[in-house]
MIDRENGU-995639 format. One record per residue (C-alpha): residue in three letters; chain; x, y, z. Coordinates in Angstrom, 3 decimals, m for minus. Example, Ala and Ser with C-alpha at 12.3 -4.5 7.8 and 13.67 -1.06 7.14 Angstrom:
<rec><r>ALA</r><c>A</c><xx>12.300</xx><yy>m4.500</yy><zz>7.800</zz></rec>
<rec><r>SER</r><c>A</c><xx>13.670</xx><yy>m1.060</yy><zz>7.140</zz></rec>
REM end
This chain:
<rec><r>UNK</r><c>A</c><xx>200.594</xx><yy>156.363</yy><zz>149.328</zz></rec>
<rec><r>UNK</r><c>A</c><xx>204.332</xx><yy>156.781</yy><zz>149.393</zz></rec>
<rec><r>UNK</r><c>A</c><xx>205.644</xx><yy>156.861</yy><zz>145.835</zz></rec>
<rec><r>UNK</r><c>A</c><xx>207.876</xx><yy>154.034</yy><zz>144.696</zz></rec>
<rec><r>UNK</r><c>A</c><xx>211.349</xx><yy>155.368</yy><zz>143.897</zz></rec>
<rec><r>UNK</r><c>A</c><xx>211.306</xx><yy>154.304</yy><zz>140.254</zz></rec>
<rec><r>UNK</r><c>A</c><xx>208.284</xx><yy>156.581</yy><zz>139.802</zz></rec>
<rec><r>UNK</r><c>A</c><xx>210.104</xx><yy>159.695</yy><zz>141.019</zz></rec>
<rec><r>UNK</r><c>A</c><xx>212.883</xx><yy>161.827</yy><zz>139.587</zz></rec>
<rec><r>UNK</r><c>A</c><xx>213.935</xx><yy>162.404</yy><zz>135.988</zz></rec>
<rec><r>UNK</r><c>A</c><xx>213.267</xx><yy>158.844</yy><zz>134.834</zz></rec>
<rec><r>UNK</r><c>A</c><xx>209.773</xx><yy>158.434</yy><zz>136.301</zz></rec>
<rec><r>UNK</r><c>A</c><xx>207.980</xx><yy>158.901</yy><zz>132.969</zz></rec>
<rec><r>UNK</r><c>A</c><xx>210.160</xx><yy>156.332</yy><zz>131.195</zz></rec>
<rec><r>UNK</r><c>A</c><xx>209.695</xx><yy>153.838</yy><zz>134.015</zz></rec>
<rec><r>UNK</r><c>A</c><xx>205.917</xx><yy>154.312</yy><zz>134.181</zz></rec>
<rec><r>UNK</r><c>A</c><xx>205.578</xx><yy>154.134</yy><zz>130.407</zz></rec>
<rec><r>UNK</r><c>A</c><xx>207.790</xx><yy>151.050</yy><zz>130.135</zz></rec>
<rec><r>UNK</r><c>A</c><xx>206.059</xx><yy>149.042</yy><zz>132.847</zz></rec>
<rec><r>UNK</r><c>A</c><xx>202.581</xx><yy>150.109</yy><zz>131.709</zz></rec>
<rec><r>UNK</r><c>A</c><xx>203.298</xx><yy>149.292</yy><zz>128.051</zz></rec>
<rec><r>UNK</r><c>A</c><xx>204.478</xx><yy>145.810</yy><zz>129.022</zz></rec>
<rec><r>UNK</r><c>A</c><xx>201.439</xx><yy>145.340</yy><zz>131.271</zz></rec>
<rec><r>UNK</r><c>A</c><xx>199.082</xx><yy>146.415</yy><zz>128.475</zz></rec>
<rec><r>UNK</r><c>A</c><xx>200.789</xx><yy>144.619</yy><zz>125.566</zz></rec>
<rec><r>UNK</r><c>A</c><xx>202.602</xx><yy>141.594</yy><zz>126.969</zz></rec>
<rec><r>UNK</r><c>A</c><xx>206.327</xx><yy>140.978</yy><zz>126.507</zz></rec>
<rec><r>UNK</r><c>A</c><xx>208.034</xx><yy>143.336</yy><zz>124.050</zz></rec>
<rec><r>UNK</r><c>A</c><xx>211.528</xx><yy>143.920</yy><zz>122.688</zz></rec>
<rec><r>UNK</r><c>A</c><xx>213.269</xx><yy>147.218</yy><zz>123.396</zz></rec>
<rec><r>UNK</r><c>A</c><xx>212.568</xx><yy>148.342</yy><zz>119.821</zz></rec>
<rec><r>UNK</r><c>A</c><xx>208.878</xx><yy>147.452</yy><zz>120.143</zz></rec>
<rec><r>UNK</r><c>A</c><xx>208.714</xx><yy>149.493</yy><zz>123.341</zz></rec>
<rec><r>UNK</r><c>A</c><xx>210.503</xx><yy>152.378</yy><zz>121.617</zz></rec>
<rec><r>UNK</r><c>A</c><xx>208.052</xx><yy>152.368</yy><zz>118.716</zz></rec>
<rec><r>UNK</r><c>A</c><xx>205.084</xx><yy>152.531</yy><zz>121.124</zz></rec>
<rec><r>UNK</r><c>A</c><xx>206.462</xx><yy>155.595</yy><zz>122.900</zz></rec>
<rec><r>UNK</r><c>A</c><xx>205.778</xx><yy>158.972</yy><zz>121.332</zz></rec>
<rec><r>UNK</r><c>A</c><xx>208.919</xx><yy>161.027</yy><zz>121.049</zz></rec>
<rec><r>UNK</r><c>A</c><xx>210.961</xx><yy>162.461</yy><zz>118.215</zz></rec>
<rec><r>UNK</r><c>A</c><xx>214.406</xx><yy>160.969</yy><zz>117.917</zz></rec>
<rec><r>UNK</r><c>A</c><xx>213.691</xx><yy>157.241</yy><zz>118.249</zz></rec>
<rec><r>UNK</r><c>A</c><xx>217.418</xx><yy>156.380</yy><zz>118.218</zz></rec>
<rec><r>UNK</r><c>A</c><xx>218.059</xx><yy>158.551</yy><zz>121.264</zz></rec>
<rec><r>UNK</r><c>A</c><xx>214.924</xx><yy>157.243</yy><zz>122.956</zz></rec>
<rec><r>UNK</r><c>A</c><xx>216.005</xx><yy>153.651</yy><zz>122.292</zz></rec>
<rec><r>UNK</r><c>A</c><xx>219.385</xx><yy>154.211</yy><zz>123.953</zz></rec>
<rec><r>UNK</r><c>A</c><xx>217.725</xx><yy>155.838</yy><zz>126.985</zz></rec>
<rec><r>UNK</r><c>A</c><xx>215.116</xx><yy>153.106</yy><zz>127.139</zz></rec>
<rec><r>UNK</r><c>A</c><xx>217.750</xx><yy>150.363</yy><zz>127.077</zz></rec>
<rec><r>UNK</r><c>A</c><xx>219.451</xx><yy>151.975</yy><zz>130.061</zz></rec>
<rec><r>UNK</r><c>A</c><xx>216.102</xx><yy>152.170</yy><zz>131.917</zz></rec>
<rec><r>UNK</r><c>A</c><xx>215.321</xx><yy>148.530</yy><zz>131.069</zz></rec>
<rec><r>UNK</r><c>A</c><xx>218.638</xx><yy>147.337</yy><zz>132.501</zz></rec>
<rec><r>UNK</r><c>A</c><xx>218.066</xx><yy>149.423</yy><zz>135.627</zz></rec>
<rec><r>UNK</r><c>A</c><xx>214.544</xx><yy>148.008</yy><zz>136.074</zz></rec>
<rec><r>UNK</r><c>A</c><xx>215.981</xx><yy>144.523</yy><zz>135.589</zz></rec>
<rec><r>UNK</r><c>A</c><xx>218.554</xx><yy>145.086</yy><zz>138.356</zz></rec>
<rec><r>UNK</r><c>A</c><xx>215.750</xx><yy>146.196</yy><zz>140.664</zz></rec>
<rec><r>UNK</r><c>A</c><xx>213.792</xx><yy>143.003</yy><zz>139.792</zz></rec>
<rec><r>UNK</r><c>A</c><xx>210.849</xx><yy>144.654</yy><zz>138.014</zz></rec>
<rec><r>UNK</r><c>A</c><xx>211.675</xx><yy>143.082</yy><zz>134.639</zz></rec>
<rec><r>UNK</r><c>A</c><xx>213.469</xx><yy>140.121</yy><zz>133.176</zz></rec>
<rec><r>UNK</r><c>A</c><xx>214.607</xx><yy>139.504</yy><zz>129.615</zz></rec>
<rec><r>UNK</r><c>A</c><xx>213.683</xx><yy>136.226</yy><zz>127.888</zz></rec>
<rec><r>UNK</r><c>A</c><xx>214.468</xx><yy>135.603</yy><zz>124.233</zz></rec>
<rec><r>UNK</r><c>A</c><xx>215.014</xx><yy>139.303</yy><zz>123.434</zz></rec>
<rec><r>UNK</r><c>A</c><xx>211.665</xx><yy>140.311</yy><zz>124.977</zz></rec>
<rec><r>UNK</r><c>A</c><xx>211.206</xx><yy>142.107</yy><zz>128.258</zz></rec>
<rec><r>UNK</r><c>A</c><xx>208.837</xx><yy>140.456</yy><zz>130.724</zz></rec>
<rec><r>UNK</r><c>A</c><xx>207.300</xx><yy>141.902</yy><zz>133.867</zz></rec>
<rec><r>UNK</r><c>A</c><xx>208.225</xx><yy>140.069</yy><zz>137.021</zz></rec>
<rec><r>UNK</r><c>A</c><xx>206.030</xx><yy>139.674</yy><zz>140.099</zz></rec>
<rec><r>UNK</r><c>A</c><xx>207.317</xx><yy>142.950</yy><zz>141.517</zz></rec>
<rec><r>UNK</r><c>A</c><xx>206.790</xx><yy>144.739</yy><zz>138.171</zz></rec>
<rec><r>UNK</r><c>A</c><xx>203.146</xx><yy>143.733</yy><zz>137.910</zz></rec>
<rec><r>UNK</r><c>A</c><xx>202.530</xx><yy>144.841</yy><zz>141.492</zz></rec>
<rec><r>UNK</r><c>A</c><xx>204.224</xx><yy>148.180</yy><zz>140.744</zz></rec>
<rec><r>UNK</r><c>A</c><xx>201.893</xx><yy>148.799</yy><zz>137.790</zz></rec>
<rec><r>UNK</r><c>A</c><xx>198.849</xx><yy>147.879</yy><zz>139.870</zz></rec>
<rec><r>UNK</r><c>A</c><xx>200.024</xx><yy>150.254</yy><zz>142.606</zz></rec>
<rec><r>UNK</r><c>A</c><xx>200.156</xx><yy>153.266</yy><zz>140.261</zz></rec>
<rec><r>UNK</r><c>A</c><xx>196.755</xx><yy>152.627</yy><zz>138.687</zz></rec>
<rec><r>UNK</r><c>A</c><xx>193.880</xx><yy>154.599</yy><zz>140.264</zz></rec>
<rec><r>UNK</r><c>A</c><xx>191.706</xx><yy>151.479</yy><zz>139.897</zz></rec>
<rec><r>UNK</r><c>A</c><xx>193.296</xx><yy>148.117</yy><zz>139.062</zz></rec>
<rec><r>UNK</r><c>A</c><xx>192.566</xx><yy>147.166</yy><zz>135.472</zz></rec>
<rec><r>UNK</r><c>A</c><xx>193.086</xx><yy>143.893</yy><zz>133.680</zz></rec>
<rec><r>UNK</r><c>A</c><xx>196.441</xx><yy>143.122</yy><zz>132.085</zz></rec>
<rec><r>UNK</r><c>A</c><xx>196.998</xx><yy>141.834</yy><zz>128.565</zz></rec>
<rec><r>UNK</r><c>A</c><xx>195.834</xx><yy>138.218</yy><zz>128.115</zz></rec>
<rec><r>UNK</r><c>A</c><xx>199.368</xx><yy>137.175</yy><zz>127.091</zz></rec>
<rec><r>UNK</r><c>A</c><xx>200.361</xx><yy>137.409</yy><zz>130.764</zz></rec>
<rec><r>UNK</r><c>A</c><xx>197.824</xx><yy>134.751</yy><zz>131.723</zz></rec>
<rec><r>UNK</r><c>A</c><xx>199.429</xx><yy>132.337</yy><zz>129.248</zz></rec>
<rec><r>UNK</r><c>A</c><xx>202.860</xx><yy>133.131</yy><zz>130.679</zz></rec>
<rec><r>UNK</r><c>A</c><xx>201.601</xx><yy>132.586</yy><zz>134.255</zz></rec>
<rec><r>UNK</r><c>A</c><xx>200.193</xx><yy>129.192</yy><zz>133.240</zz></rec>
<rec><r>UNK</r><c>A</c><xx>203.538</xx><yy>128.152</yy><zz>131.739</zz></rec>
<rec><r>UNK</r><c>A</c><xx>205.341</xx><yy>129.235</yy><zz>134.905</zz></rec>
<rec><r>UNK</r><c>A</c><xx>202.846</xx><yy>127.265</yy><zz>137.000</zz></rec>
<rec><r>UNK</r><c>A</c><xx>203.669</xx><yy>124.158</yy><zz>134.938</zz></rec>
<rec><r>UNK</r><c>A</c><xx>207.382</xx><yy>124.680</yy><zz>135.634</zz></rec>
<rec><r>UNK</r><c>A</c><xx>206.694</xx><yy>125.071</yy><zz>139.366</zz></rec>
<rec><r>UNK</r><c>A</c><xx>204.637</xx><yy>121.873</yy><zz>139.297</zz></rec>
<rec><r>UNK</r><c>A</c><xx>207.385</xx><yy>119.990</yy><zz>137.489</zz></rec>
<rec><r>UNK</r><c>A</c><xx>210.079</xx><yy>121.006</yy><zz>139.946</zz></rec>
<rec><r>UNK</r><c>A</c><xx>207.775</xx><yy>120.517</yy><zz>142.937</zz></rec>
<rec><r>UNK</r><c>A</c><xx>206.900</xx><yy>116.900</yy><zz>142.130</zz></rec>
<rec><r>UNK</r><c>A</c><xx>209.819</xx><yy>115.312</yy><zz>144.067</zz></rec>
<rec><r>UNK</r><c>A</c><xx>209.074</xx><yy>117.499</yy><zz>147.105</zz></rec>
<rec><r>UNK</r><c>A</c><xx>205.364</xx><yy>116.719</yy><zz>146.905</zz></rec>
<rec><r>UNK</r><c>A</c><xx>205.979</xx><yy>112.956</yy><zz>146.584</zz></rec>
<rec><r>UNK</r><c>A</c><xx>208.287</xx><yy>113.033</yy><zz>149.585</zz></rec>
<rec><r>UNK</r><c>A</c><xx>205.506</xx><yy>114.522</yy><zz>151.716</zz></rec>
<rec><r>UNK</r><c>A</c><xx>202.699</xx><yy>112.434</yy><zz>150.203</zz></rec>
<rec><r>UNK</r><c>A</c><xx>201.096</xx><yy>115.376</yy><zz>148.385</zz></rec>
<rec><r>UNK</r><c>A</c><xx>199.961</xx><yy>115.831</yy><zz>144.787</zz></rec>
<rec><r>UNK</r><c>A</c><xx>199.617</xx><yy>118.720</yy><zz>142.302</zz></rec>
<rec><r>UNK</r><c>A</c><xx>195.997</xx><yy>119.423</yy><zz>143.246</zz></rec>
<rec><r>UNK</r><c>A</c><xx>197.024</xx><yy>119.882</yy><zz>146.883</zz></rec>
<rec><r>UNK</r><c>A</c><xx>199.757</xx><yy>122.272</yy><zz>145.727</zz></rec>
<rec><r>UNK</r><c>A</c><xx>197.168</xx><yy>124.297</yy><zz>143.769</zz></rec>
<rec><r>UNK</r><c>A</c><xx>194.837</xx><yy>124.350</yy><zz>146.773</zz></rec>
<rec><r>UNK</r><c>A</c><xx>197.685</xx><yy>125.578</yy><zz>148.990</zz></rec>
<rec><r>UNK</r><c>A</c><xx>198.510</xx><yy>128.375</yy><zz>146.534</zz></rec>
<rec><r>UNK</r><c>A</c><xx>194.826</xx><yy>129.321</yy><zz>146.248</zz></rec>
<rec><r>UNK</r><c>A</c><xx>194.550</xx><yy>129.416</yy><zz>150.038</zz></rec>
<rec><r>UNK</r><c>A</c><xx>197.578</xx><yy>131.706</yy><zz>150.268</zz></rec>
<rec><r>UNK</r><c>A</c><xx>196.193</xx><yy>134.022</yy><zz>147.570</zz></rec>
<rec><r>UNK</r><c>A</c><xx>198.858</xx><yy>133.176</yy><zz>145.003</zz></rec>
<rec><r>UNK</r><c>A</c><xx>196.789</xx><yy>132.150</yy><zz>141.977</zz></rec>
<rec><r>UNK</r><c>A</c><xx>198.890</xx><yy>134.101</yy><zz>139.525</zz></rec>
<rec><r>UNK</r><c>A</c><xx>196.437</xx><yy>133.633</yy><zz>136.677</zz></rec>
<rec><r>UNK</r><c>A</c><xx>193.626</xx><yy>135.259</yy><zz>138.697</zz></rec>
<rec><r>UNK</r><c>A</c><xx>193.456</xx><yy>139.044</yy><zz>138.305</zz></rec>
<rec><r>UNK</r><c>A</c><xx>191.439</xx><yy>139.544</yy><zz>141.507</zz></rec>
<rec><r>UNK</r><c>A</c><xx>194.183</xx><yy>137.818</yy><zz>143.513</zz></rec>
<rec><r>UNK</r><c>A</c><xx>196.723</xx><yy>140.229</yy><zz>142.021</zz></rec>
<rec><r>UNK</r><c>A</c><xx>194.514</xx><yy>143.221</yy><zz>142.897</zz></rec>
<rec><r>UNK</r><c>A</c><xx>194.269</xx><yy>141.926</yy><zz>146.489</zz></rec>
<rec><r>UNK</r><c>A</c><xx>198.048</xx><yy>141.431</yy><zz>146.665</zz></rec>
<rec><r>UNK</r><c>A</c><xx>198.545</xx><yy>145.009</yy><zz>145.417</zz></rec>
<rec><r>UNK</r><c>A</c><xx>196.236</xx><yy>146.327</yy><zz>148.158</zz></rec>
<rec><r>UNK</r><c>A</c><xx>198.191</xx><yy>144.407</yy><zz>150.780</zz></rec>
<rec><r>UNK</r><c>A</c><xx>201.520</xx><yy>145.658</yy><zz>149.412</zz></rec>
<rec><r>UNK</r><c>A</c><xx>200.185</xx><yy>149.232</yy><zz>149.428</zz></rec>
<rec><r>UNK</r><c>A</c><xx>199.287</xx><yy>148.842</yy><zz>153.118</zz></rec>
<rec><r>UNK</r><c>A</c><xx>202.729</xx><yy>147.394</yy><zz>153.890</zz></rec>
<rec><r>UNK</r><c>A</c><xx>204.416</xx><yy>150.314</yy><zz>152.109</zz></rec>
<rec><r>UNK</r><c>A</c><xx>202.282</xx><yy>152.856</yy><zz>153.975</zz></rec>
<rec><r>UNK</r><c>A</c><xx>203.055</xx><yy>151.201</yy><zz>157.327</zz></rec>
<rec><r>UNK</r><c>A</c><xx>206.762</xx><yy>151.288</yy><zz>156.519</zz></rec>
<rec><r>UNK</r><c>A</c><xx>207.047</xx><yy>147.492</yy><zz>156.673</zz></rec>
<rec><r>UNK</r><c>A</c><xx>208.637</xx><yy>147.328</yy><zz>153.223</zz></rec>
<rec><r>UNK</r><c>A</c><xx>210.607</xx><yy>149.642</yy><zz>150.991</zz></rec>
<rec><r>UNK</r><c>A</c><xx>209.484</xx><yy>148.581</yy><zz>147.514</zz></rec>
<rec><r>UNK</r><c>A</c><xx>212.535</xx><yy>150.218</yy><zz>145.926</zz></rec>
<rec><r>UNK</r><c>A</c><xx>215.101</xx><yy>147.955</yy><zz>147.556</zz></rec>
<rec><r>UNK</r><c>A</c><xx>213.249</xx><yy>144.803</yy><zz>148.579</zz></rec>
<rec><r>UNK</r><c>A</c><xx>214.208</xx><yy>141.593</yy><zz>146.773</zz></rec>
<rec><r>UNK</r><c>A</c><xx>211.377</xx><yy>139.725</yy><zz>145.089</zz></rec>
<rec><r>UNK</r><c>A</c><xx>211.696</xx><yy>136.572</yy><zz>147.202</zz></rec>
<rec><r>UNK</r><c>A</c><xx>211.786</xx><yy>138.672</yy><zz>150.382</zz></rec>
<rec><r>UNK</r><c>A</c><xx>208.661</xx><yy>140.502</yy><zz>149.227</zz></rec>
<rec><r>UNK</r><c>A</c><xx>206.885</xx><yy>137.159</yy><zz>148.744</zz></rec>
<rec><r>UNK</r><c>A</c><xx>207.918</xx><yy>136.038</yy><zz>152.221</zz></rec>
<rec><r>UNK</r><c>A</c><xx>206.752</xx><yy>139.251</yy><zz>153.878</zz></rec>
<rec><r>UNK</r><c>A</c><xx>203.415</xx><yy>139.121</yy><zz>152.045</zz></rec>
<rec><r>UNK</r><c>A</c><xx>202.895</xx><yy>135.584</yy><zz>153.340</zz></rec>
<rec><r>UNK</r><c>A</c><xx>203.913</xx><yy>136.418</yy><zz>156.890</zz></rec>
<rec><r>UNK</r><c>A</c><xx>201.875</xx><yy>139.630</yy><zz>157.029</zz></rec>
<rec><r>UNK</r><c>A</c><xx>198.719</xx><yy>138.203</yy><zz>155.463</zz></rec>
<rec><r>UNK</r><c>A</c><xx>198.436</xx><yy>134.891</yy><zz>157.336</zz></rec>
<rec><r>UNK</r><c>A</c><xx>198.706</xx><yy>133.786</yy><zz>160.935</zz></rec>
<rec><r>UNK</r><c>A</c><xx>201.257</xx><yy>131.178</yy><zz>161.904</zz></rec>
<rec><r>UNK</r><c>A</c><xx>198.407</xx><yy>128.701</yy><zz>162.400</zz></rec>
<rec><r>UNK</r><c>A</c><xx>197.104</xx><yy>129.353</yy><zz>158.879</zz></rec>
<rec><r>UNK</r><c>A</c><xx>200.568</xx><yy>128.869</yy><zz>157.421</zz></rec>
<rec><r>UNK</r><c>A</c><xx>201.148</xx><yy>125.598</yy><zz>159.271</zz></rec>
<rec><r>UNK</r><c>A</c><xx>197.727</xx><yy>124.292</yy><zz>158.202</zz></rec>
<rec><r>UNK</r><c>A</c><xx>197.992</xx><yy>125.407</yy><zz>154.576</zz></rec>
<rec><r>UNK</r><c>A</c><xx>198.029</xx><yy>121.805</yy><zz>153.342</zz></rec>
<rec><r>UNK</r><c>A</c><xx>194.748</xx><yy>121.124</yy><zz>155.151</zz></rec>
<rec><r>UNK</r><c>A</c><xx>192.742</xx><yy>123.930</yy><zz>153.502</zz></rec>
<rec><r>UNK</r><c>A</c><xx>189.313</xx><yy>122.941</yy><zz>152.166</zz></rec>
<rec><r>UNK</r><c>A</c><xx>189.453</xx><yy>123.794</yy><zz>148.407</zz></rec>
<rec><r>UNK</r><c>A</c><xx>185.680</xx><yy>124.377</yy><zz>148.254</zz></rec>
<rec><r>UNK</r><c>A</c><xx>185.516</xx><yy>127.012</yy><zz>150.975</zz></rec>
<rec><r>UNK</r><c>A</c><xx>189.175</xx><yy>128.063</yy><zz>151.106</zz></rec>
<rec><r>UNK</r><c>A</c><xx>188.850</xx><yy>127.650</yy><zz>154.880</zz></rec>
<rec><r>UNK</r><c>A</c><xx>191.053</xx><yy>125.696</yy><zz>157.239</zz></rec>
REM end
C-alpha cells in the first residue's frame, strides 16, 4: 500500500504514536499524550507534540474538544490503515460515536419530518451504507475500501477533505440505484 504522507519523513514516528495512543486510550490532552510517550526531555517532547497535533488537526485527522484531542473519521481510518490486522479501539470511542449519532439525529429531525421519515429509517439508511460508526467491523470494512481507493489512485489521503472522503466512499461503494433506494432498504436483510 502507498504510505500516507503523515507516516513518512522526520515526523512519522510522532504521528503514528499520537494517533495510535489516541486510538488505544480515547481522547487525551497534549500532556497526557506526552506522558505516555517514552523520551527523555518531556518539555521538549511536549513542544514538538503540540506542533504535530496542530498539524494533524489542519489535515483533519484530529480535533480538539475541551482540552482533549479526539480522533476524527479520517484519523481512525488512518490508524486502521497502518495496523497489520485491524484491532479494536478503546471503548471510550464507542461512547463518543453514540453521542455524535444523537447530535446527527437531533439536527436531522426537521429534514426527516419534511420527507416523512423517522429516526429508525435514518439508522437503517446508515446501516445500509455501512456507516454504523459504533460498529468496529464496519470501520474495518471502510478501511479496506479506503486502502483499495488509495492503491487505485482514486484518493490522496494526505490532502483529501473529510467530507470529500465520505462522498467518494459512498460513490465508490454503492451503485447509483443503491444510493437512490437507500431509504427503501430492508433492515432485516440490509438488501434493497
